[in-house]
Structures are given as structure tokens and as C-alpha cells.
ZAMARGU-4260 file (C-alpha; in steps of 0.2 Angstrom, whole numbers, plus 5000, padded with zeros to 4 digits):
<rodrens>
0) 5036/4977/5073 | 5039/4981/5055 | 5026/4995/5055 | 5034/5003/5070 | 5051/5001/5063
5) 5045/5009/5047 | 5038/5024/5057 | 5055/5025/5066 | 5064/5026/5049 | 5051/5039/5043
10) 5055/5050/5059 | 5074/5049/5056 | 5072/5054/5037 | 5059/5067/5040 | 5070/5076/5052
15) 5083/5077/5038 | 5071/5085/5025 | 5065/5069/5016 | 5046/5068/5012 | 5035/5053/5007
20) 5027/5050/4990 | 5014/5038/4986 | 5020/5035/4969 | 5035/5025/4965 | 5038/5035/4949
25) 5041/5051/4960 | 5053/5043/4972 | 5071/5046/4973 | 5074/5033/4987 | 5064/5017/4989
30) 5067/5007/5005 | 5060/4990/5008 | 5058/4985/5027 | 5060/4966/5028 | 5056/4951/5039
35) 5066/4935/5039 | 5055/4924/5050 | 5049/4914/5035 | 5055/4910/5018 | 5040/4917/5009
40) 5044/4934/5015 | 5061/4933/5007 | 5053/4927/4990 | 5041/4942/4990 | 5055/4954/4993
45) 5065/4947/4979 | 5050/4949/4967 | 5047/4967/4973 | 5065/4972/4970 | 5064/4965/4952
50) 5050/4977/4949 | 5059/4992/4957 | 5075/4989/4948 | 5065/4990/4932 | 5062/5008/4937
55) 5080/5011/4940 | 5084/5006/4922 | 5076/5022/4916 | 5080/5033/4932 | 5098/5028/4936
60) 5098/5040/4951 | 5085/5030/4961 | 5092/5023/4977 | 5086/5006/4982 | 5088/5000/5000
65) 5084/4985/5010 | 5081/4987/5029 | 5077/4976/5044 | 5080/4957/5047 | 5083/4952/5029
70) 5097/4965/5027 | 5109/4955/5039 | 5105/4938/5031 | 5107/4942/5013 | 5119/4957/5012
75) 5131/4948/5001 | 5119/4942/4989 | 5109/4958/4987 | 5124/4970/4985 | 5138/4960/4979
80) 5131/4945/4969 | 5114/4950/4963 | 5117/4969/4963 | 5099/4972/4967 | 5101/4986/4980
85) 5112/5001/4984 | 5110/5000/5003 | 5108/4986/5016 | 5104/4993/5034 | 5100/4981/5049
90) 5087/4985/5062 | 5100/4993/5074 | 5108/5004/5062 | 5094/5016/5056 | 5103/5031/5063
95) 5116/5029/5049 | 5103/5030/5035 | 5105/5049/5031 | 5124/5047/5029 | 5122/5031/5019
100) 5109/5039/5007 | 5121/5054/5004 | 5135/5041/4999 | 5123/5031/4988 | 5118/5047/4979
105) 5137/5049/4975 | 5137/5031/4969 | 5143/5022/4984 | 5136/5005/4990 | 5132/5005/5009
110) 5131/4991/5022 | 5127/4994/5040 | 5121/4978/5049 | 5130/4977/5066 | 5119/4972/5080
115) 5119/4982/5096 | 5117/4978/5114 | 5111/4995/5119 | 5101/5003/5104 | 5083/5006/5108
120) 5080/5023/5098 | 5074/5030/5114 | 5076/5048/5108 | 5068/5047/5091 | 5050/5051/5088
125) 5042/5040/5075 | 5033/5048/5060 | 5015/5042/5062 | 5003/5046/5049 | 4986/5044/5058
130) 4979/5048/5075 | 4969/5032/5080 | 4981/5018/5084 | 4999/5019/5087 | 5013/5006/5088
135) 5026/5009/5101 | 5041/4998/5103 | 5046/4996/5121 | 5060/4983/5119 | 5071/4975/5105
140) 5078/4958/5102 | 5075/4942/5110 | 5085/4930/5122 | 5074/4915/5121 | 5083/4906/5106
145) 5068/4896/5101 | 5077/4883/5089 | 5066/4888/5074 | 5068/4907/5076 | 5081/4918/5068
150) 5076/4934/5077 | 5090/4933/5090 | 5102/4933/5075 | 5094/4946/5065 | 5088/4958/5079
155) 5100/4954/5093 | 5098/4952/5112 | 5085/4959/5123 | 5086/4977/5128 | 5072/4988/5135
160) 5068/5006/5133 | 5068/5017/5148 | 5052/5017/5158 | 5050/5036/5158 | 5053/5038/5139
165) 5039/5026/5136 | 5027/5034/5148 | 5032/5051/5140 | 5029/5045/5123 | 5012/5038/5127
170) 5007/5055/5135 | 5012/5064/5119 | 5001/5052/5109 | 4987/5055/5120 | 4989/5074/5118
175) 4989/5071/5099 | 4972/5062/5100 | 4977/5044/5098 | 4964/5032/5105 | 4974/5016/5106
180) 4992/5011/5109 | 5000/4994/5107 | 5016/4991/5116 | 5028/4980/5105 | 5042/4968/5108
185) 5048/4951/5101 | 5044/4945/5119 | 5037/4961/5126 | 5032/4954/5143 | 5051/4951/5148
190) 5052/4970/5148 | 5062/4977/5162 | 5070/4994/5166 | 5078/4994/5184 | 5064/4990/5196
195) 5050/4992/5183 | 5044/4975/5175 | 5031/4974/5161 | 5016/4974/5173 | 5022/4990/5180
200) 5024/4998/5163 | 5007/4993/5158 | 4999/5001/5173 | 5009/5017/5171 | 5005/5018/5152
205) 4986/5015/5156 | 4986/5028/5169 | 4991/5042/5157 | 4974/5043/5149 | 4960/5031/5155
210) 4951/5034/5139 | 4965/5027/5128 | 4965/5008/5125 | 4981/4999/5129 | 4987/4983/5120
215) 5003/4973/5119 | 5011/4960/5108 | 5019/4947/5108 | 5020/4936/5123 | 5030/4921/5128
220) 5021/4910/5140 | 5036/4908/5152 | 5035/4927/5155 | 5016/4929/5157 | 5017/4934/5176
225) 5004/4934/5189 | 5007/4952/5191 | 5004/4955/5172 | 4988/4945/5172 | 4982/4955/5188
230) 4986/4971/5179 | 4976/4966/5164 | 4961/4961/5175 | 4961/4976/5186 | 4963/4990/5173
235) 4948/4995/5163 | 4958/5002/5148 | 4970/4988/5146 | 4962/4977/5133 | 4956/4960/5138
240) 4965/4951/5123 | 4981/4941/5125 | 4991/4934/5110 | 4999/4918/5118 | 5009/4908/5106
245) 5009/4889/5109 | 5017/4883/5093 | 5013/4865/5096 | 5003/4853/5108 | 5017/4840/5109
250) 5029/4840/5123 | 5042/4832/5113 | 5041/4845/5099 | 5040/4859/5112 | 5056/4853/5119
255) 5064/4852/5102 | 5058/4870/5099 | 5066/4875/5116 | 5049/4883/5121 | 5053/4880/5140
260) 5035/4874/5144 | 5025/4858/5142 | 5007/4857/5135 | 5000/4855/5153 | 5010/4870/5159
265) 5003/4880/5145 | 4985/4874/5148 | 4987/4878/5167 | 4992/4896/5162 | 4977/4897/5151
270) 4966/4892/5165 | 4974/4905/5177 | 4971/4919/5164 | 4953/4914/5161 | 4949/4913/5179
275) 4957/4930/5183 | 4951/4939/5167 | 4933/4934/5163 | 4929/4936/5145 | 4947/4937/5139
280) 4951/4933/5121 | 4965/4922/5117 | 4975/4920/5100 | 4990/4910/5096 | 5004/4905/5084
285) 5006/4887/5078 | 5020/4880/5068 | 5015/4864/5058 | 5027/4852/5051 | 5042/4855/5063
290) 5056/4843/5060 | 5051/4825/5065 | 5033/4830/5070 | 5023/4815/5068 | 5004/4813/5063
295) 5000/4809/5082 | 5010/4825/5087 | 5000/4835/5075 | 4984/4828/5082 | 4990/4833/5100
300) 4991/4851/5093 | 4973/4850/5087 | 4967/4842/5104 | 4975/4857/5113 | 4966/4869/5101
305) 4950/4861/5105 | 4953/4862/5124 | 4959/4880/5124 | 4946/4886/5110 | 4956/4901/5104
310) 4947/4916/5096 | 4960/4916/5083 | 4976/4907/5077 | 4990/4911/5065 | 4996/4895/5058
315) 5012/4893/5048 | 5021/4879/5039 | 5038/4876/5046 | 5051/4886/5036 | 5069/4881/5040
320) 5080/4896/5043 | 5099/4896/5042 | 5109/4898/5058 | 5095/4891/5069 | 5097/4875/5078
325) 5082/4868/5069 | 5091/4870/5053 | 5103/4857/5059 | 5088/4845/5062 | 5084/4844/5043
330) 5066/4847/5036 | 5059/4830/5037 | 5041/4833/5035 | 5035/4834/5017 | 5028/4850/5010
335) 5012/4841/5005 | 5010/4834/5023 | 5014/4851/5030 | 5001/4859/5019 | 4988/4846/5024
340) 4991/4848/5042 | 4989/4867/5041 | 4973/4865/5031 | 4966/4854/5046 | 4972/4867/5059
345) 4964/4881/5049 | 4948/4872/5047 | 4947/4868/5065 | 4950/4886/5070 | 4938/4893/5058
350) 4924/4882/5066 | 4929/4887/5084 | 4930/4906/5079 | 4913/4905/5071 | 4905/4897/5086
355) 4913/4909/5098 | 4908/4924/5087 | 4891/4919/5085 | 4888/4918/5104 | 4891/4937/5103
360) 4875/4940/5093 | 4863/4950/5103 | 4877/4957/5114 | 4882/4975/5115 | 4901/4978/5112
365) 4911/4994/5113 | 4919/4997/5096 | 4933/5009/5093 | 4931/5015/5075 | 4947/5014/5065
370) 4943/5017/5047 | 4933/5013/5032 | 4928/4995/5028 | 4938/4987/5014 | 4922/4981/5006
375) 4910/4996/5007 | 4912/5015/5007 | 4896/5015/5018 | 4903/5006/5032 | 4917/5008/5045
380) 4928/4995/5053 | 4933/4994/5071 | 4938/4983/5085 | 4932/4978/5102 | 4942/4977/5118
385) 4944/4959/5114 | 4952/4962/5097 | 4936/4957/5087 | 4934/4965/5070 | 4917/4974/5069
390) 4909/4981/5053 | 4896/4995/5057 | 4886/5007/5046 | 4895/5024/5044 | 4880/5035/5048
395) 4887/5050/5057 | 4901/5041/5065 | 4919/5047/5063 | 4936/5038/5064 | 4941/5038/5082
400) 4923/5037/5089 | 4920/5024/5103 | 4903/5017/5099 | 4892/5004/5108 | 4886/4991/5095
405) 4873/4978/5096 | 4880/4963/5086 | 4868/4957/5073 | 4877/4943/5064 | 4895/4935/5064
410) 4906/4924/5054 | 4923/4916/5059 | 4933/4933/5056 | 4921/4947/5058 | 4906/4954/5068
415) 4893/4965/5061 | 4884/4977/5072 | 4873/4992/5073 | 4877/5007/5084 | 4866/5010/5099
420) 4876/5025/5106 | 4891/5034/5100 | 4904/5042/5111 | 4910/5058/5101 | 4925/5062/5113
425) 4939/5059/5101 | 4952/5071/5108 | 4955/5063/5124 | 4941/5072/5133 | 4932/5064/5148
430) 4918/5054/5142
</rodrens>
């Protein structure tokens, strides 16, 4: 979501004559796009602001701004109390950035954090810098009000982009040679525009270019409809990967979180998905140490993980956020206990991921080459339809190629393969 919003801001500023630099020392404007989901993110931003302000002491004209979710939460501290920034701009006020920047260059402080019931940035083309994978926000905000989550307060209520504008943007991306599009929303499968639900949107987007992969994130189990499951199963270029956050395996904790499902209902949904979409890959989010979570409830979460056998899991220690209902519950689980529980969950998931990945040794997987490997200039990194990371030798491959790879070895996070056939149709041609 933050990558997509940064590209949106880039599009707004680029249309007003701003260009990007990779060097902080060359910048006239530095904007930090922020997340307020967990406290760790806020601490990192504070550290980064300290480094950037060191530049401002020698270049007083430098304009520093904070965008996104943290802007609304910390506007008073950042501008008035700590004097760290010149601009504070919330996620629904990006259209005001050019005018606010003009004021900041004249010495004015700018704050724009009002949430909107209607803003979707439908008419703004994001500034994307590469032509392989694109992030496309189809809705903004969230109406679920999970008790641990600050998103409804920092990004507002749900509103969806128009169906036609999304399909048109995907068509434009296909024409530009993008090979993959990920549809984004805080709860993307609650998308609705008139008579079009998310299943209809996925089918329409997939039909634009059958050689383009279509992904989506993130989902709430309550809104994972039969129609959406069927759409994924029946459409070849909709990727067979679903991120399905469970958060906890305890019904009591799920109720305290306001997750609107029980563990058994979640498991029934997983069974339905797997029966309908053979070979589907599932990942999840888990919060450890939610207020009053007991050791037994932690074990229930691990039991659910063993039953589902996720391909991957994002695990977080509970972080209390102001204005949420969970904030009022206190933070009763000790940090040391949270850390120990997270370690157990991570170790369990690592073992499951390793076993699932090693079962793929000897199979042939279609891999979309995304870019250079982080560890070797002689290798590329790509992903399978099921979102598995694969490392392949570069050879004569290029970014954007779709290549069949035989998997030779695997660990918990990565598959390693050898190409058996490369598809060189990188510009939307028929394979």
C-alpha cells in the first residue's frame, strides 16, 4: 500500500515539474511516506528524520515532509513540539502537496490531514519506475474496526475506485509491458462499485491480457466469497496465492480482536479454498501477545498453524495503538513473553515452509523473472504463480521473461531452479 501511495505522490509531483534524485544531498524536498500499524515503524521514522534534519542545518531551504498514516497521528509532535518537519500530509490529502510545497519554500508550515469519504485518486496516474510488476490501489480505508488496528482512524472508511477506471489502468499497464498487477486494498475483497464486486473486478482485470499475472492483497476471511474463490480457480492468469490473515487461533482472542469469525469457521474456509483451488498457496498474519492472551491460547494458534500448514506467515508482537479499543485493554503480556511466543511461531513456520518447499524439488514451475538476485550478479530472482521466490542463473534471461524452471533445491524462504524453457514474449505478445 505504501509503495502504491508513493507512486501516486510521484505522479502528482511529476506532473508539476518535480524530478526524483537518488542522492539526499541533491534533494530540495524529502518526503517520508509512513505507516502507523506498529510502533517500530514510528521509531524508525523518528530516526530517519534526525538524519535528514542534519542535512537541513547546512541547507536551510530543504523541505521535509511526512506523509501517510503517521502524519495524522503525530502532526502536533512533528511540527509544533519537536519541529522535525515542514509538512504533514495525510493519505487523503496528496492533491494538496504542490500548493503546500510552494508554501513551505516560502517558510510556511503545512498541515493537511483530513480524511475523506470519497477520495480514491481515480484520475491520477501513478509514477511507476519499472515495467514488470505494478501495484494498483482499487479501494482505500477499512470498515472492519479490528480492535488492534489503527487503519480506520488513519486512512478512513472504505470507498472503492470505479470499476471502469481500474480496468482502463490495467489495460494501460499491459500496453506498457507490465507482466503482473497486484490489486490492493486494506480489505480488498470487500471492493464494490455498483453491481460489481471484487470477484467481478478480478475477472475483468484478468481478461485484459491473459499473459499478465493478476494478484491481490490483503483479504479479510469474512469477505472471501465463493464467487471470488471460483474466479481464482477458473482463471488461469489469476495467481493461485491467497494471503488470509488469521491473527489468532483462540476464539476468545478473535472475539476480543473483533475478527468476526471463529477458528473453526476459518478452518472451514481454508478447506473450501483448498478443495476448489488445488495447489493454492496460503500465507497469513499472526499477532502474538494480544492483551490477556494466555499460554494456552498461544498454543491454540500454533495448533491452527499445524493444521493449515501455511506456506508463509508474517508474525508480529502486539503493539498497542492509541485510539483503538485494544488500547483500553492494556498491554498485559510481558515483552519477554511476546518475544518468546513469536520465536516459537517463527520456528514452527520455518519448519513447515521448509518441508512444503522441499516437496517442490524436481517439479517444473513457471517463474516470472523480476530482477537481479540480491546475493549474486550472476542470478535472477523471480516468483512462481503461488508466490514462491525462485533464484535462477541469468544465462540469456531478461527481466520480464516467463521461464519454466526445474527446482533443484529449497529452503524455508527460497527455491533454486534451472531454466528448462524461456518465454521471450515480454511485451504482451501471445505466447
